[in-house]
Backbone as ProteinMPNN parsed JSONL, in Angstrom:
{"seq_chain_A": "MATSATWPDSLPDAEHKAQLRRAIIASTVGTTIEWYDFLLYSVVTGLVFGKLFFPKSDPMIGLLEAFSVYAVGFIARPIGAAIFGHFGDRIGRKATLIATLLITGLATFAVGLVPGYAMIGIWGAVILTLLRFIQGIGVGGEWGGSVLLAME", "coords_chain_A": {"N_chain_A": [[-26.444, -13.548, 41.919], [-25.562, -12.07, 38.904], [-24.587, -8.89, 37.717], [-23.927, -6.293, 35.341], [-21.885, -3.955, 34.739], [-22.518, -0.799, 33.143], [-20.912, 1.504, 31.698], [-21.16, 5.098, 31.185], [-19.597, 6.12, 28.992], [-18.864, 3.804, 27.462], [-18.448, 1.657, 24.343], [-20.829, 0.283, 22.103], [-20.667, -3.421, 21.978], [-19.994, -4.161, 19.156], [-19.068, -1.952, 18.058], [-16.716, -1.676, 19.861], [-15.626, -4.104, 18.774], [-14.559, -3.628, 16.302], [-13.251, -1.119, 16.405], [-11.002, -2.201, 17.653], [-10.266, -4.223, 15.877], [-9.342, -2.642, 13.838], [-7.328, -1.293, 15.102], [-5.372, -3.52, 15.369], [-5.294, -3.943, 12.956], [-3.697, -1.611, 12.004], [-1.709, -1.509, 13.577], [-0.211, -3.519, 12.766], [0.554, -3.286, 10.039], [1.927, -0.898, 10.127], [4.021, -1.968, 11.729], [5.217, -3.634, 10.038], [5.925, -2.354, 7.475], [7.95, -0.851, 8.624], [9.691, -2.655, 9.744], [10.057, -3.978, 7.129], [11.749, -2.034, 5.655], [13.879, -1.985, 7.161], [14.82, -4.344, 6.519], [14.927, -4.222, 3.687], [17.483, -2.535, 3.844], [19.215, -3.917, 5.109], [19.618, -6.259, 3.015], [20.836, -4.61, 1.054], [22.634, -3.455, 2.321], [24.828, -5.566, 2.45], [25.488, -5.802, -0.251], [25.659, -3.631, -1.861], [26.572, -1.159, -0.229], [28.954, -1.356, 0.765], [30.574, -0.809, -1.311], [29.584, 1.533, -2.493], [30.244, 3.74, -0.687], [32.705, 3.07, 0.69], [34.935, 2.77, -1.03], [37.101, 2.949, -1.313], [38.646, 1.593, 0.667], [39.754, -1.84, 1.657], [37.873, -4.567, 0.355], [36.637, -6.037, 2.115], [36.965, -4.584, 4.714], [35.623, -2.294, 3.59], [32.81, -3.63, 3.768], [32.57, -4.486, 6.178], [32.586, -1.801, 7.749], [30.498, -0.919, 6.228], [28.453, -2.413, 7.258], [28.461, -1.772, 9.663], [27.147, 1.222, 10.076], [24.945, 0.106, 9.314], [24.347, -0.998, 11.701], [23.647, 1.038, 13.381], [21.231, 2.118, 13.337], [20.112, 0.26, 14.997], [21.304, 0.911, 17.147], [19.754, 2.795, 17.749], [17.395, 2.574, 18.084], [16.259, 2.111, 20.977], [16.433, 4.93, 22.075], [14.733, 6.342, 20.165], [12.621, 4.684, 21.37], [12.315, 5.627, 23.984], [11.953, 8.524, 23.295], [9.559, 8.382, 21.873], [7.831, 7.068, 23.569], [7.365, 8.67, 25.645], [6.093, 10.637, 24.443], [3.926, 9.402, 23.384], [2.66, 8.685, 25.492], [1.814, 11.429, 26.433], [0.581, 12.816, 24.016], [-0.98, 11.043, 22.268], [-0.888, 7.684, 21.259], [-1.7, 7.189, 18.687], [-1.272, 9.513, 17.378], [1.549, 9.697, 17.551], [2.118, 7.016, 16.252], [1.641, 7.557, 13.674], [3.888, 9.509, 13.298], [5.963, 8.071, 13.374], [5.914, 6.592, 11.713], [5.915, 8.321, 9.039], [8.634, 9.319, 9.82], [10.282, 7.267, 9.488], [9.994, 6.345, 7.027], [10.192, 8.434, 5.215], [12.787, 9.018, 6.036], [13.922, 6.466, 4.875], [13.462, 6.977, 2.076], [15.245, 9.074, 1.982], [17.598, 7.861, 2.118], [17.898, 6.545, -0.761], [18.751, 8.86, -1.741], [21.296, 9.632, -1.381], [24.24, 10.996, -2.625], [26.987, 9.073, -3.699], [30.387, 8.032, -2.649], [31.663, 8.796, -4.965], [31.045, 11.048, -5.815], [31.043, 12.854, -3.456], [32.162, 12.276, -1.581], [33.454, 10.827, 1.657], [31.464, 12.235, 3.105], [29.081, 11.17, 1.839], [28.915, 8.547, 3.255], [28.784, 9.714, 5.898], [26.6, 11.009, 5.854], [24.777, 9.019, 5.634], [24.893, 7.558, 7.625], [23.77, 9.189, 9.463], [20.765, 9.055, 8.452], [20.528, 6.399, 8.728], [20.168, 6.373, 11.697], [18.194, 8.309, 11.891], [16.324, 6.752, 10.881], [16.35, 4.402, 12.975], [15.483, 5.278, 15.281], [12.818, 6.123, 14.468], [12.005, 3.409, 14.247], [12.322, 1.92, 16.634], [10.082, 4.143, 18.396], [7.556, 3.467, 16.718], [7.849, 0.727, 17.654], [7.307, 0.415, 20.035], [5.053, 1.704, 20.444], [3.056, 0.771, 18.555], [2.571, -1.76, 19.482], [1.553, -1.319, 21.955], [-0.531, 0.253, 21.307], [-2.182, -2.079, 20.09], [-2.461, -3.541, 22.468], [-3.98, -1.51, 23.96]], "CA_chain_A": [[-27.244, -12.699, 40.732], [-24.945, -11.273, 38.109], [-24.678, -7.606, 37.116], [-22.992, -5.837, 34.155], [-22.044, -2.032, 34.661], [-22.46, 0.278, 31.742], [-19.954, 3.035, 31.739], [-21.852, 6.209, 30.228], [-18.913, 6.393, 27.896], [-18.805, 2.314, 26.877], [-19.093, 1.84, 23.524], [-21.439, -0.914, 22.104], [-19.679, -4.607, 21.959], [-19.884, -4.137, 17.517], [-18.34, -1.179, 17.568], [-15.506, -2.194, 20.51], [-14.644, -5.263, 18.078], [-14.629, -2.864, 15.155], [-12.365, -0.331, 16.586], [-9.879, -3.501, 18.56], [-9.536, -4.799, 14.945], [-8.422, -1.188, 13.315], [-6.015, -1.056, 16.088], [-4.82, -4.149, 15.308], [-4.756, -3.914, 11.594], [-3.051, -0.312, 11.771], [-0.255, -1.68, 14.224], [0.61, -4.435, 12.089], [0.963, -2.844, 8.888], [3.1, -0.126, 10.236], [5.079, -2.677, 12.262], [5.624, -4.676, 8.617], [6.559, -1.4, 6.736], [9.026, -0.116, 9.783], [10.886, -4.046, 9.34], [10.374, -4.089, 5.705], [12.67, -1.199, 5.585], [15.193, -2.358, 7.538], [15.146, -5.814, 5.514], [15.825, -3.718, 2.279], [18.592, -1.795, 4.034], [20.135, -4.895, 5.649], [20.016, -6.647, 1.697], [21.624, -3.453, 0.42], [24.164, -3.058, 2.85], [25.72, -6.549, 1.743], [25.611, -6.02, -1.521], [25.889, -2.442, -2.586], [26.63, -0.168, 0.286], [30.29, -1.225, 1.057], [31.331, -0.637, -2.649], [29.497, 2.533, -3.026], [30.382, 4.641, 0.013], [33.429, 2.722, 0.91], [35.449, 1.661, -2.472], [38.877, 2.805, -1.247], [38.922, 0.615, 1.686], [39.679, -3.598, 1.493], [36.513, -4.985, 0.359], [36.185, -6.729, 3.517], [36.808, -3.771, 5.675], [34.48, -1.815, 3.05], [32.05, -4.622, 4.485], [32.424, -3.877, 7.954], [32.205, -0.34, 7.514], [28.958, -0.543, 5.945], [27.64, -2.843, 8.317], [28.758, -0.672, 11.159], [26.435, 2.104, 9.539], [23.709, -0.711, 9.724], [24.412, -1.101, 13.187], [23.502, 2.455, 13.82], [20.271, 1.794, 13.295], [19.712, -0.607, 16.004], [21.743, 1.384, 18.488], [18.911, 4.487, 17.582], [16.111, 2.006, 18.427], [16.147, 2.535, 22.359], [16.379, 6.256, 21.855], [13.382, 6.102, 19.567], [11.188, 4.161, 22.207], [12.251, 6.797, 25.162], [11.302, 9.675, 22.892], [8.196, 8.049, 21.525], [6.953, 6.498, 24.435], [7.082, 9.697, 26.276], [5.395, 11.555, 23.538], [2.771, 8.272, 23.369], [1.7, 8.622, 26.607], [1.344, 12.816, 26.431], [-0.142, 13.378, 23.064], [-1.545, 9.824, 22.224], [-0.347, 6.457, 20.731], [-2.173, 7.335, 17.071], [-0.509, 10.558, 16.453], [3.287, 8.984, 17.372], [2.399, 5.888, 15.548], [1.715, 8.384, 12.207], [4.7, 10.279, 13.117], [7.265, 7.492, 13.672], [5.713, 5.941, 10.217], [6.416, 9.376, 8.543], [10.154, 9.387, 9.724], [11.22, 6.153, 9.147], [9.711, 6.582, 5.459], [11.207, 9.541, 4.716], [14.765, 8.746, 6.174], [14.163, 5.111, 3.943], [13.364, 7.855, 0.621], [16.383, 10.283, 1.309], [18.944, 6.877, 1.674], [17.96, 6.367, -1.773], [19.149, 10.005, -2.741], [22.622, 10.012, -0.879], [25.427, 10.589, -3.281], [28.298, 7.98, -2.921], [31.719, 8.436, -2.128], [32.344, 9.259, -6.064], [30.369, 12.432, -5.507], [31.019, 13.82, -2.529], [33.322, 11.41, -0.622], [33.371, 10.399, 2.89], [30.188, 12.826, 3.715], [28.096, 10.221, 2.016], [28.526, 7.802, 4.696], [28.488, 10.845, 7.123], [24.695, 11.34, 5.84], [23.924, 8.006, 5.33], [24.87, 7.113, 9.035], [22.654, 10.015, 10.178], [19.84, 8.527, 8.178], [20.043, 5.341, 9.836], [20.217, 6.596, 13.323], [16.647, 8.567, 12.26], [15.526, 5.243, 10.83], [16.452, 3.585, 14.085], [14.713, 6.28, 16.222], [11.573, 5.663, 14.123], [11.723, 2.44, 14.295], [12.28, 2.181, 18.039], [9.515, 4.541, 18.808], [7.038, 2.485, 16.46], [7.32, -0.668, 17.953], [6.481, 0.465, 21.401], [3.921, 2.127, 20.061], [2.185, 0.01, 17.985], [2.105, -2.87, 20.567], [1.035, -0.547, 22.92], [-1.593, 0.583, 20.89], [-2.893, -3.154, 19.953], [-3.395, -4.136, 23.554], [-5.009, -0.875, 24.726]], "C_chain_A": [[-26.175, -11.906, 39.798], [-25.27, -9.7, 37.38], [-23.914, -7.261, 36.174], [-23.138, -4.508, 34.457], [-21.82, -1.691, 33.568], [-21.73, 1.095, 32.017], [-21.037, 3.936, 31.02], [-21.071, 6.456, 28.913], [-18.553, 4.989, 27.041], [-19.322, 2.48, 25.449], [-19.771, 0.358, 23.269], [-20.443, -2.226, 21.684], [-19.178, -4.756, 20.227], [-18.737, -3.533, 17.515], [-16.563, -1.141, 18.174], [-14.913, -3.037, 19.138], [-14.048, -4.415, 16.871], [-13.292, -2.261, 15.412], [-10.947, -1.084, 16.843], [-9.504, -3.549, 16.696], [-8.797, -3.752, 13.893], [-7.622, -1.415, 13.834], [-5.026, -2.114, 15.783], [-4.083, -4.09, 13.859], [-3.666, -2.981, 11.295], [-1.589, -0.871, 12.319], [0.498, -2.671, 13.635], [1.024, -4.165, 10.906], [2.007, -1.695, 9.226], [4.468, -0.689, 10.642], [5.972, -3.077, 10.868], [6.16, -3.388, 7.651], [8.054, -0.753, 7.401], [9.848, -2.029, 9.436], [10.873, -4.184, 7.725], [11.647, -3.126, 5.132], [14.066, -1.233, 5.925], [15.78, -3.641, 6.797], [15.664, -5.178, 4.229], [17.123, -2.989, 2.597], [19.761, -3.409, 4.459], [20.495, -5.793, 3.814], [21.072, -5.68, 1.082], [23.116, -3.433, 0.725], [25.29, -4.422, 2.258], [26.283, -6.625, 0.422], [26.118, -4.714, -2.33], [26.741, -0.95, -1.675], [28.378, -0.175, 0.403], [31.218, -0.556, -0.359], [31.31, 0.91, -3.042], [29.751, 3.474, -2.258], [31.857, 4.373, 0.266], [34.728, 2.183, -0.09], [36.97, 1.996, -2.226], [39.526, 2.204, 0.164], [38.773, -0.991, 0.92], [38.053, -3.631, 1.075], [35.983, -5.534, 1.889], [36.181, -5.563, 4.651], [35.511, -2.51, 5.279], [33.319, -2.143, 3.35], [31.393, -4.083, 5.872], [31.884, -2.819, 8.237], [30.618, -0.261, 7.125], [27.806, -1.284, 6.757], [27.454, -2.268, 9.649], [27.382, 0.211, 10.979], [25.034, 1.5, 9.773], [23.388, -0.678, 11.013], [23.796, 0.1, 13.937], [22.366, 2.551, 14.221], [19.593, 1.166, 14.579], [19.897, 0.154, 17.441], [20.456, 2.662, 18.967], [17.945, 4.035, 18.073], [15.802, 2.179, 20.227], [15.936, 4.04, 22.497], [14.938, 6.777, 21.222], [11.958, 5.919, 20.49], [11.171, 5.067, 23.521], [11.509, 7.826, 24.384], [10.046, 9.271, 22.598], [7.309, 7.549, 22.493], [6.612, 7.399, 25.421], [5.555, 10.771, 25.674], [3.924, 10.78, 23.293], [1.897, 8.773, 24.302], [0.918, 10.369, 26.818], [0.298, 13.369, 25.127], [-0.902, 12.238, 22.448], [-0.76, 8.862, 21.345], [-0.461, 6.297, 19.128], [-1.523, 8.081, 16.604], [1.063, 10.137, 16.704], [3.32, 7.798, 16.581], [2.443, 6.622, 13.918], [3.035, 8.877, 12.203], [6.352, 9.253, 13.1], [7.371, 6.85, 12.088], [6.373, 6.957, 9.087], [8.081, 9.282, 8.416], [10.805, 8.32, 9.464], [11.038, 6.104, 7.484], [10.13, 7.358, 4.559], [12.513, 9.59, 4.936], [14.932, 7.672, 5.254], [14.336, 5.977, 2.35], [14.653, 8.683, 0.739], [17.558, 9.103, 1.267], [18.849, 6.935, 0.231], [18.675, 7.475, -2.639], [20.18, 10.236, -2.255], [23.166, 9.952, -2.148], [26.595, 9.483, -2.409], [29.407, 8.406, -2.973], [32.196, 9.175, -3.676], [31.797, 10.611, -6.321], [30.758, 13.679, -4.5], [32.131, 13.261, -1.001], [33.043, 10.851, 0.531], [32.084, 10.92, 3.592], [29.124, 12.099, 3.323], [27.985, 9.454, 2.578], [28.32, 8.576, 5.708], [26.514, 10.833, 7.241], [23.643, 10.091, 5.912], [23.953, 7.289, 6.686], [23.717, 7.956, 9.613], [21.25, 9.771, 9.832], [19.318, 7.46, 8.669], [19.789, 5.617, 11.281], [18.723, 7.204, 13.179], [15.622, 7.615, 12.27], [15.21, 4.908, 12.343], [15.366, 4.322, 15.235], [13.193, 6.044, 15.632], [11.023, 4.705, 14.405], [11.284, 1.946, 15.483], [10.875, 2.82, 18.301], [7.68, 4.068, 18.078], [6.534, 1.16, 16.91], [6.866, -0.703, 19.265], [5.149, 0.574, 21.26], [2.576, 1.493, 19.482], [1.789, -1.098, 18.961], [1.253, -2.668, 21.343], [-0.6, -0.131, 22.67], [-2.664, -0.726, 20.427], [-3.064, -3.645, 21.08], [-3.902, -3.221, 24.286], [-6.344, -1.047, 23.923]], "O_chain_A": [[-26.027, -10.775, 40.26], [-26.181, -9.539, 36.569], [-22.964, -8.035, 36.054], [-24.217, -3.915, 34.471], [-20.926, -2.221, 32.909], [-22.125, 1.616, 33.061], [-21.793, 3.36, 30.237], [-21.625, 6.888, 27.902], [-17.966, 5.121, 25.967], [-20.304, 3.173, 25.184], [-19.455, -0.612, 23.958], [-19.429, -1.952, 21.041], [-18.141, -5.365, 19.968], [-17.654, -4.017, 17.187], [-15.557, -0.82, 17.541], [-13.899, -2.663, 18.548], [-12.889, -4.691, 16.563], [-12.29, -2.686, 14.835], [-9.906, -0.665, 16.337], [-8.525, -2.929, 16.281], [-7.804, -4.072, 13.24], [-6.739, -1.908, 13.132], [-3.841, -1.796, 15.881], [-2.882, -4.148, 13.595], [-2.775, -3.301, 10.507], [-0.54, -0.736, 11.689], [1.701, -2.785, 13.868], [1.998, -4.831, 10.554], [2.985, -1.635, 8.481], [5.583, -0.315, 10.278], [7.173, -2.846, 10.722], [7.095, -3.782, 6.955], [8.999, -0.3, 6.755], [10.723, -2.041, 8.571], [11.92, -4.561, 7.199], [12.401, -3.528, 4.246], [15.058, -0.779, 5.356], [16.969, -3.858, 6.562], [16.726, -5.556, 3.736], [17.888, -2.804, 1.651], [20.875, -3.668, 4.004], [21.679, -5.872, 3.489], [22.133, -6.129, 0.646], [24.165, -3.411, 0.082], [26.378, -4.191, 1.731], [27.248, -7.286, 0.039], [26.872, -4.791, -3.299], [27.312, -0.011, -2.23], [29.027, 0.844, 0.166], [32.296, 0.035, -0.307], [32.219, 1.543, -3.581], [29.578, 4.527, -2.872], [32.528, 5.392, 0.104], [35.388, 1.195, 0.232], [37.893, 1.434, -2.815], [40.675, 2.372, 0.573], [38.023, -1.304, -0.005], [37.21, -2.819, 1.457], [34.94, -5.264, 2.485], [35.317, -5.674, 5.52], [34.747, -1.963, 6.075], [32.491, -1.232, 3.32], [30.367, -3.585, 6.335], [30.84, -2.733, 8.882], [29.756, 0.393, 7.711], [26.636, -0.928, 6.895], [26.521, -2.321, 10.45], [26.473, -0.088, 11.754], [24.113, 2.133, 10.287], [22.273, -0.365, 11.432], [23.487, -0.014, 15.124], [22.167, 3.002, 15.349], [18.572, 1.652, 15.066], [19.173, 0.141, 18.436], [20.288, 3.217, 20.052], [17.273, 4.873, 18.674], [14.62, 2.474, 20.409], [14.996, 4.288, 23.252], [14.185, 7.542, 21.826], [10.87, 6.494, 20.485], [10.099, 5.243, 24.099], [10.369, 8.056, 24.787], [9.213, 9.953, 23.195], [6.094, 7.582, 22.3], [5.645, 7.123, 26.131], [4.576, 11.308, 26.193], [2.909, 11.432, 23.046], [0.751, 9.187, 24.126], [-0.227, 10.535, 27.238], [-0.598, 14.197, 25.295], [-1.854, 12.786, 21.892], [0.104, 9.394, 20.648], [0.275, 5.615, 18.413], [-1.001, 7.831, 15.517], [1.783, 10.382, 15.736], [4.419, 7.432, 16.166], [3.243, 6.205, 13.08], [3.575, 8.766, 11.102], [7.49, 9.667, 12.876], [8.391, 6.652, 11.429], [7.234, 6.53, 8.318], [8.714, 9.198, 7.364], [11.999, 8.422, 9.186], [12.005, 5.815, 6.779], [10.397, 7.113, 3.383], [13.322, 10.119, 4.173], [16.016, 7.688, 4.671], [15.226, 5.648, 1.566], [15.191, 9.019, -0.316], [18.466, 9.287, 0.457], [19.861, 7.459, -0.235], [19.095, 7.311, -3.784], [20.456, 11.394, -2.571], [22.785, 9.055, -2.901], [26.888, 9.231, -1.24], [29.435, 9.512, -3.514], [33.041, 10.069, -3.617], [32.326, 11.235, -7.241], [30.778, 14.9, -4.657], [32.564, 13.746, 0.045], [32.05, 10.138, 0.383], [31.593, 10.271, 4.516], [28.142, 12.105, 4.066], [26.794, 9.195, 2.753], [27.574, 8.111, 6.571], [25.652, 10.724, 8.113], [22.43, 10.029, 6.109], [23.084, 6.445, 6.903], [22.787, 7.403, 10.2], [20.407, 10.14, 10.649], [18.145, 7.307, 9.012], [19.076, 4.836, 11.912], [17.912, 6.858, 14.038], [14.626, 7.456, 12.976], [14.109, 5.077, 12.867], [14.555, 3.675, 15.898], [12.351, 5.755, 16.483], [9.85, 4.677, 14.777], [10.126, 1.549, 15.612], [10.123, 1.869, 18.513], [6.689, 4.285, 18.775], [5.446, 0.607, 16.744], [6.159, -1.614, 19.695], [4.267, -0.143, 21.733], [1.414, 1.669, 19.848], [0.59, -1.268, 19.177], [0.311, -3.418, 21.593], [-1.546, -0.162, 23.457], [-3.87, -0.479, 20.39], [-3.998, -4.445, 21.028], [-4.387, -3.621, 25.344], [-7.396, -0.586, 24.368]]}, "name": "protein", "num_of_chains": 1, "seq": "MATSATWPDSLPDAEHKAQLRRAIIASTVGTTIEWYDFLLYSVVTGLVFGKLFFPKSDPMIGLLEAFSVYAVGFIARPIGAAIFGHFGDRIGRKATLIATLLITGLATFAVGLVPGYAMIGIWGAVILTLLRFIQGIGVGGEWGGSVLLAME"}
């Protein structure tokens, strides 16, 4: 004889499916936005940033310097995963997912406002590196949180 246990706080099957669908869509959209930011930055790095932020360097060295700033975003990802993994456990995955989307989106927007070498010298590259670090933290926190949110 098979019995099914019903919990007092369990959701009806249709409601559970609807919430599952919303969680999967939200995490997919968030991940797509985050990685689109990284894609845009990688394209712009190879085409523009070497010349814009490192014009005094040899063109090949300037390109390597621009891609080293790009690498900062990947280095920051585990830090973001640790920070937002902790907060995801404490205050909830949904809140941290929203926070990471805002962090990455605002940092990406701010990258477009960074003045080049001609205006403020090497400080443009320093600000760009800081913004890439912030983007990396946001993506690192979003990735783990969105996967866990979809699986929960």
